[in-house]
N, C-alpha and C positions, 0 to 999 in steps of 0.2 A: 468831592467834593467843590461846588461851584464859591470862587471869593467874590463875585461882584452882591452888592446891596441888595438885599432883601428887596425895598424898592423895587429896584432892578426887574426881580423877577417877574414873570410872566403869570398872571395869576391864573388857579385851576378852573375850568369851567366846573360850575354846579351841579350840570346835569352828570358828569363824569363821578363825582363824586359820588354821588346818591347811586348812581346803577353798583360800582363800588362793595358797598355796603349792600347792595342786597345782594350780591356774589358772595358776599364773607357768612349771610346771613345763613347761606344754602350748605356752605361745605362743610362738614364735620371732623373733627380733628381729634384723633384719637393718642394712645401713649406710643411711644417709641416702640418696636420688637426688639428687645436687648436681648432677651435669651435665643433668638431664631436668628441677632445678626454672631452672636459668641458659639454656636453649633454651628453656623455655614464656615466662620473662620477658622475651628479645629478640622472640620471639611475638606479644609483647602491645604492644610499642612499637611495632615495627614497623607492627602495625594503628592504632595511633593517630599514627602518622606519615603514613602514605598515609590514611586519613582527613583528616586537615589539610591534606593536598597538595592533595585533591581539592577538598575546601573554597575552599580558596584561590583553584584554577583555574579554580572555577566563580565566584565572585568578580569573578575575574581579567576573565572573558567576558564577566559582566554590565556595568563599567565599561567595555570596551572598544566594548561595544555602545550604550553610552548615549554613549562619547567620537563614534562615526561620526555619532550624533545630532545632540548639540548642536555637534559639532566639535573641534578640537582645534591645539594650539596648532603642528602641522606643518600643520594643514587648513583657515587660517583665518580663526585663531577669534578676529585681532584682537589688539591688543597689550595686554597688562596693562595698568591702570593709566587715564586721562582717554582715550576715545581722540578725544576734539577737540586735542588738542597733541602736536604731532608731539617725533620723540624730539630729544635733543640731535641736532644736523648735519644735521637730518632741515627739509623742508616739506611740506604736506599738496597734493593737488590731486585734484580729480574730478568727480565728478557728480552733485548733492544731494546726498544723506547718506550717498553711498559713494563713501571717499575711501582715498589710497595714498600713504607716505610715502617719500618719493625723496631721496635725498642734496641737501645747497642746493648742491654743486658739478657738478648735474648741469645740462645745459642745457634750452630749451625749442623743441621742435622743431630740433635741430641734425640736419639732413638734406642728402641730398644726391639727389635724383631718386628721395625718396620712400626711403631706404635710411638709418638712423643711421650717423652717421661721426662719432660724440661719445658717452659716456654722457648717455639725454637722458630725457625724456619727451616722447610725441608724442599732441597733441590738437587736434581741431580745425583739420584740415589742409588739407580740403575736396581740390582737383583739386591732382594734383603733374604736372609737365613727364617728360615719357616721355625717358629714359637713362639709361644703363646704369652703374652706381656702385655698386664694392667696399666690403663691409660690413668695417672691420676686424675683426681675431678676438677682441681683448678687447671688445670694447664688450659692453654690456648698456644694454637701454631698457624701457620700460613702455607701453604704446598705452593711452589711454584711450577708450575707446567709449562714445556715447548712445542709445540707442533699441534697435532689435532684437539679437540675436543676433546677432554676428560670422558672415560667410560661412565656411561650412565648420565650424565650429565643433561637435561631438560631447560632449555631455556624458556625463564616465566615473563621476560620484558626484555626490551631495549632501552638503553640507559647509553648517555654524551658521557665521556672523560677525557676534560682539557680540548672539546672540540671532535676525540675518536667516539666512535660506535664501537660498543662494546656489551654483551648478553650477559644476563644475572638469573641464576637460576633461585627460586623459591625458597626458604629458609627452613631447613627442614632439624628436627630434634627427635633422638633416638637413642634410650639407654644414656641421656645424661650429657649426650653429646651434639651441640648445634652445628649445623655445616651448611655456606652454601658457596656458590662460586660464581665470579665474577673472569671473564672471557673477553679480552681484546682483539677483536679482528684484525688490525693492521698487522700486529706481529706476533698473533698465535698463541698468545702467552695466556694462562686459565694461573688464575690465584683462588686457592681454596682456604675458605680461613673457617678454624671450626674453635669453639668455645666452649663453656658448662651454658652459658645464659645468647639468648636473639640478640641484644642490645650488644652483647662482647661482639657476635660475627657481624654486625653492621657498624661499629666502630671500628672492626679491622677493614673488612672491606671497604670504608668511606677513604683508607690511604694509597688508595691507588691512583695511580697517577700516570701520566702519561709527558717522559720527558722531552723536550725543546733541544738542548744542544749535548748531552750526553747519551750513551749505550751503553746496556748491562749487556754482559758477557754471555751469550746462551750455549747452555749444555750441550753436555755430549755424552750420557751413558743412557740414555736413549737412543740414540742413532746405533753407537757400539752396541746397546743389545738386541736390534731390530737389523744388524746387517748379520751379525753371526760368524765375523770376519774383519777385512781390513771395513774402515770407516773414513782411514784419516783425507781421505780424498771429499766427503759429504762434510766431516765438521768442518775442514778448510774452505769448503764453498761458505756453509753456512755463516763462521767468521767475514767472510769478506761479504756478502750481502748486507753484513752490518754495520761495514762502513770500517771494518777492524782491519789490523795487519799481523795474518799468522804465520809463526817461526816457527819450523821441523825439528823438535829434537828428538833423535833415536835413544831405546832404552831397551836392554836386554831383559825378555820377561818369560819363564817357566810354562807360562798357560797362555796367554792371550796368541792368538793369530800376529804373522807377520800385519803390520799396517794399523791395529788396532788403537782409539786414542787410547790413551791411560788417564791423563791427567792433563788440564789449562793452566796457565799461568798468565794474568789473575785469575783465579776460579771463580767456574760458573756463578752468575749473580749480581758478581759486584759492577758498580757503576763506573766507570772509564771512560777519557773522550773521542771521538773519533780517530782514527788512523793510529790507533795503541797498539803497541806489536802484543800480539798473546801466543807468549810459548803454547807448543801442542806436544805431547810428548807423547810419543808413538813409537810402538814395540818391533821392534828389532829381527824379533826370533833370537832360541836359543841359542847359546855356542857349545854346551856342552852338554855329558846326559845327565847329572845334578841340576843342570835348569831345567829339565825338559818335567819338570815335578814341585806342585810347590804344597808347603804344609802347611797345613793351620791347628791352632788347640782351642778347646772352646771347654768353658767350667758352670757350671750353676751350683750354687750348695743351697743349705735347706732354707732359705729365705726367699728361695728365687732369684738372685743375684747373679746375672752372667756378666761375664769376660771372657775375653777370646784373644789370641795370640796369632799374628799375620804370618807369613813365611818368612820375613823376615826376624819377627822377634824370634822365630824359632832357630836361626840359623845362628842369631847371635847368643843363643845359650840364656833364654830367661829364664824367669823363677814363675810359681806360682807359689803361693801359702793357702790355705781354704782349711773351713772348720771340719771333723769328723762329719760323717753324712753327704759330702761334696761327690757331684760326678763329675769325671774330665771325659773327653773324648778327643779325637784327632781323626783327620781327613787327610787328603789327596787330592788334586785337581793337576791335568796336564796330562802329556802321553805318557808317563811313565806312573802315574797313578796308582794303578790296579798292580802295582811288586812293591811297594810301601809299606814296610814292618816296623813294625817298634822292639827292640829288646828292653826290657826294665831289670835294674837293678835296687832292689830296697824292697819293703813290705808292710809299708802303709796304704798301698792301693792294691785292690784285685779287679781283675778281667769280670767287666759285666756280666750275668747269667745269663743277661740275653741277647740268648743267641739268635734272633731273629731283629735284631736293632739294625738303624742304620748305620753304626759303625761299629760292629764289631768285627771283629777283637782288638778295633783300639778302643776300647771303650772300657771304662774301671772307675768303681767304687771308693773313696778313702772309707775305710776303716779301723787306723788304728795312729795316734798320735807316731811322727816320725818323718823319715825323707826318702822319698823315691826318683832315680833318676830315670829319665825314658829318652830313646837315644833311637831316633827316626836314621831308616837306611831305604836302599833299593839296592837292586842286584844289575848288575852292567855285566856280560860276557862271562861268566860264573863268578864275578870280583864284586864284593859289598863295597856301597858307596853311602855313605855316613851324610846324613843332611842338615840333623845339627843332633842339640840334647837338652829335653826340658827338666828342671827343677822342680820338683812337687811337694809341697811342706804342708805337712797334714798337721794340725794344733788339734787340742782336744775340745769336742762341742761347746764347754762350757769354757772355753777358756776364756779369760777378761782382759782385753787391749787396756792398755793406758797410757795417757801423755807422758813425756817426761821430758824436759825442758833443758834445753844445749847448753854450752858453757856462754856462749851470748843473748842467753836470753830468750832466742827463737824455739817456735814447738819442735823439737827433734821428731827421731824416727821413734814410731811405736816399742813398747817392748814386746821382745818373741821368748819363744824358745831356741834354748844354747843352738838348735838345730836347725833354727832358720836363717836362710840369710836372704832371702827374696822380697819382694814388697808382701805388704798385711793385706787383709782384703779393705783399710781405709786405703790402701795407696791407689788401689785397684779401682780405676776411675771403667766405667762401665759408662756413660755417657757418649757418643758419637759412632757407638756402633750403628750400623744402617740393617 
């Protein structure tokens, strides 16, 4: 606005004023198009929103593509934090730098005839006895294998675990058991998870990780089984390849060929520091005729509960307590296995009538309450060599085991008939049988 007095402003030409009035009369003034303006504004906002959504979707696809390549929490990328440290309430087991976290209360090789009978991690079990065992419905397990991919494994995709490539199979559910496998390429380690649901399997395999500064002791049973003889060189080299320091200890063994690895200490699967000493127990070969045979005794009660006695148990004079109707059998292995016989003293068990059975005539049926002693022997140069005696106590089928309290308040042994001196069925551990 001008600040000059009105009198100082120049006058408007009367002809210009008349021209403007005539032009205004010719111009048609309409109401503003409010509805059209609002609609156009909405269309502009919709275009901007669509453009934003398309851009966001494209960005998400890029992230998902990277996630598939690098792995995601649902695809075994390893746990956040230090992969060398197990979460609270868990422990690590594995092969080399590949490991998995399992609950502390899980057992190791809690099997019956190769079938998990409780929550367990299964590793380095070697050969297993042939028999039929039912898997409880809610049992979860993880099998750890070392070497080539498991038989029947078919990769459904590649995932990343702590920066290392791995293959995973699709989850398959058969007979109430779901199963899937992750194979870590760098350490040739396979982790097979089994559980009642797909969610259980995914959760278990989500705990696979690749260690940074620690090593899991590799197994030896598979190498020993494949070698069918001396396996110490292969196992020794395997331990060295993983940065561990193997030390050989010889032990006499009646069955294994000299040079066969019998045990590792720390045990396979244990997570240790690089450079840790690992004791290799290696068969040195038998020293006497009695050392050229190994004896085993098995038993199963009417409820299909199994128990087994090792060669050491037999030679130490072990005892069994079983109900009527149970089956008992013995077998031998080693150079002098065919010459093994059993002498029976007692009438509570009788020879099984199944003459075509795999253990006949060293197979018996429990028919009467009482005690029977089985003494196993071989013959060397016409002379009998006794190997050990097993005492078998048979109790009535309807015998009720009851607890009694010891003087200090702790739970004592089960009551048993007066002739019984061995462990009762409640004392006999079934878990851990391979």
